[in-house]
N, C-alpha and C positions, 0 to 999 in steps of 0.2 A: 361257712363252712358246709362242702361238700356232702350227701349222703355217703360215698364212698370212704368219710373222715378224712380226705385231701384237701386243704385248705385252697382256695380259691386261686389267691397269685399265685401258690405252688403249681398246679394244675393249668393255670397261663403259661404259667414261667414255662416246664415242661413241651407245652404245647409249639410256644415260640422258639427252644432250641432245638425243637425236632422239624421245626420248619426251614430254620434256619440251615440243620445237617441234609435237610433235605436239596436245598439250591444249592448246597457246597459242591453237595454227589452229587449232581445233576452235571454243573461248569463242569466242574474233574471227567465226567464220563464222555461232555465235550469234546474237549481239549482232547484226554487220551486218543478216543474214536477216530476223531479228525486226524490225529498224527498218526495213528495207523492207517489210517485210510491213505490217506498223502503217501506212506511210507510202501504199500504194497502196489499203489499202481504206477508211482516211479518207478520199482523195481521191475514191474511188469513189463514198462517200454526202454528198462535202462541202456538195452542195445540194437535199440532203434532210434536214430535220431533225424527223420523227415523231418517238415518243417509240419506236413498235416497231423504226422502222428504228436509232435506239441502244442500242434491247438489242441486235438482231443484233451489232450491231458490238463489241458488251462481252463477245458471248458467241466470235462468232470472232475475236478476238485471240489472248487468252488458249488458243484451241482451238490453233491455228494455231501459236504460239509454243513449244507444248508435242510438236506432232507434227514442227517442225524439230527441237528438242533431241534427241526419240529418234533418225530418223532421223543426226544428225551422232553421235552419243555412239555409234550401232552403226557405222557406217562407223571413228568413232578407234579403238577397240576391234579392228577386225578389225587397223588400221595398226600398232595397239600391239603385239597377239600376233605378227604377221609382224617388227618389230621386236625383240622379246625372244629372235625363235628358236623361234617355237612355227609350224607348217604351219596357214594359217586353213584354206588350204584345203579338206583333211584337215578338220579342226572344222567347216567348214559339211556337210559329205558325210554325216559322223557327227551334226549335227543333227538330221538327221530319224529317224534311229533314237529317240538319245535323246527328242525330240519325240512319238513315238508313246505311248516308254516314260513319260514325263512327262505323256502329253494326259488323261491321269485327274484327274491331280490339280492340273492348271489348268484342270479344265471352269469352274471356278469366275470364273476370270479371262477365259477366252475369252468368258464368258457376258455378262458387264461393260462387256468393251470392246465386241461388236457390239453391245448394248442402247444404249450409247452413242452409236455410231452414228447410230442409228436416231433419237433423240433427238434428235440435231444433227442431220441429215439430214431431217429429216420438220419440223423447227422444229417440235417436243412444248412447247419451254420455252428459254427466254433468262434469261439474264442481269438480276437487275431484276426478274422475275415473280413473282407473288404465288401461290404453287401448294401440292396436299394431296397429300400422298403417305402413305397409311394413315391413322393418326392425328397423323399430321406436318404441321402449316400453318406457312408462312415463307415468306420473299424468298429467291430463288437466288440466291447471292453468285458462286458457279462453275457453270461444267459441264463435265468434263472426258471422257475415252475412259471411262475407268474408276469416278470419283467424282462426285459429285452434292453442291456444300454446300451445305445451307438455314439461314437463323438466324427463326428463328421465334420471339415477341412477348418471348420469359423472354432472349431474346439469349446464348443458345448456341449455338456453332455444333456443327450437326448433320451430318457428313458419311453418306453413302449411297453404297453399289454398286447404280450403278447394274441391276447382275441382278435387282436385287431392288424393282426399280420396275417393275410390272405394270400402273398405272393412277394416272392424273395428273389431278388438276382444276383445271384451270390458271384464276384468278381476273382476268386481261389482258388475255382474248379475247372481244372482242364483247360483251356484257354480260353482267348479273348478274341474278337475281331476291331481292329484300330478300321472305321470309315473315315478316309477323307475327301471332303465334297467342295468343290471351287470352281467358281463362274468363271467362264471369258465370256470376251465379248462376239456377238452374230456374225460381226464381221469377218470373227476370226475362223482361221482353214482349222476345222473341227479334227482331221485325221494329223493335222503336224501336230497339234496340241494335245492330243493324245499318244502321238510316240514320242513324245518331249515327255509326257508322264509316264509313259509305260517304264523307258531309258532310266529316269532319276527315280521310281521306285524296286526295280532290276537292283540299282545300284543300293541303294540302302539300304535293301534286303543282304546283301553282302558282305558292307561295314557294319552290319549290326545284327549277326547270326546269332548272337545272346538275346536279343530280343525276340526278333524277327520269327516264329518257324514257318512260314508260308507266304508269296507274295498269290493271293487270290486273285488276285489282276479290276481291270477296268472295265466299270459298267458302263461306257462309253457313254454314253447321254442317259442323265439318269433322268433329268424333267429340263422343264424350258418354261425359265421367270420371265418374267414382263422386262426387265432389261440385258439375259446373260445365259447361258446355256452352261447348265449343270455339269461336268464331271466327278466319277466317283472313283475313289482307291480306296480298296480294299487288301488291310493284312490280316493273317493268321497270328496272332502274337502269343507270349509267355501271359499267362496271369498277370495283371493288373500294369501292365507295359503299353495297353493300350493308349492312355492318354498322355504319356510320353512319345508317342510313336507318330501320334495323330498332331501334337503341337510341332515335331521337327517336323513331318511332312508339309506341313503349313507354309511354313521357317523357308527349308530350301524350294516349295514351289512358288513362291514370288520371288527368290531368287533366279529361279533357272526362269524362268517366265518374265521378269525384265529383262536377262540377258539373253532371250530369243525371241524381244522383241513381240511378244505375246498379251492380249491387253487383258488384265482382272477390269472388267466394269463397277464404276462405282457412280453416284449420283452427283449428278453436275448442275448447277444451276446456271442459268444465261439470263444475265440481267439485260432487258435495252433502253436504255438513255436516250429521250426523245431531245431536243435541243429547238429552242424556235429559234428558225431563223431574225438576224436583228435588222 
């Protein structure tokens, strides 16, 4: 028996029931809050159907849900600690001292969260964007406060801590440029090759207006390699179209150069066979 006169097992049972009610209430609060926030966001942008707005919605909803879960979990933890007899006030007061002690070990976590906040607030990246981070290029599937999930062409889901993201190339914003380089032999008339490329590029632009925004031009000789003269064609294209345009142009360049007898150099091996006189 406890001093209050309540049997120990009754007190333990009461505390267990209260803890269960706190956890169940927290789950309900998270579910209801998340549902309400989703509805509010969708109603707010209901009249807007642009892809950019839809990407922002897909980014904002998971992030808001995560913040709600963390906040409810924190307050639920405090309530559970109080219910089991732990002085939560003293625990929170001591958290400052413990935080200083653990701060040096948690620098990476803090950096990840701060970087994630800036990425989201500055709208640097949204769910559905095709981005390049370091040597990884893929579609953003989720943006959180601590990590970002990217799925490259290989299909593997890559998790990148936000603190490791120092530079992002976003292919969904504004426009991109298709840069096509092709080599011709030194014996080829460069002016003639450039003119053939120009006619091909202008025709491709006219036939693909939904992809090509502008024909930037031909940079004449981009560089001189050991066995070829490198010519460069540049298009300004719609977002995410540069890969397809580059592949198309390489195909048409090969066919057009073959038709005009313009040699694209490649490595050749000359073998000399010496035969002894019988």
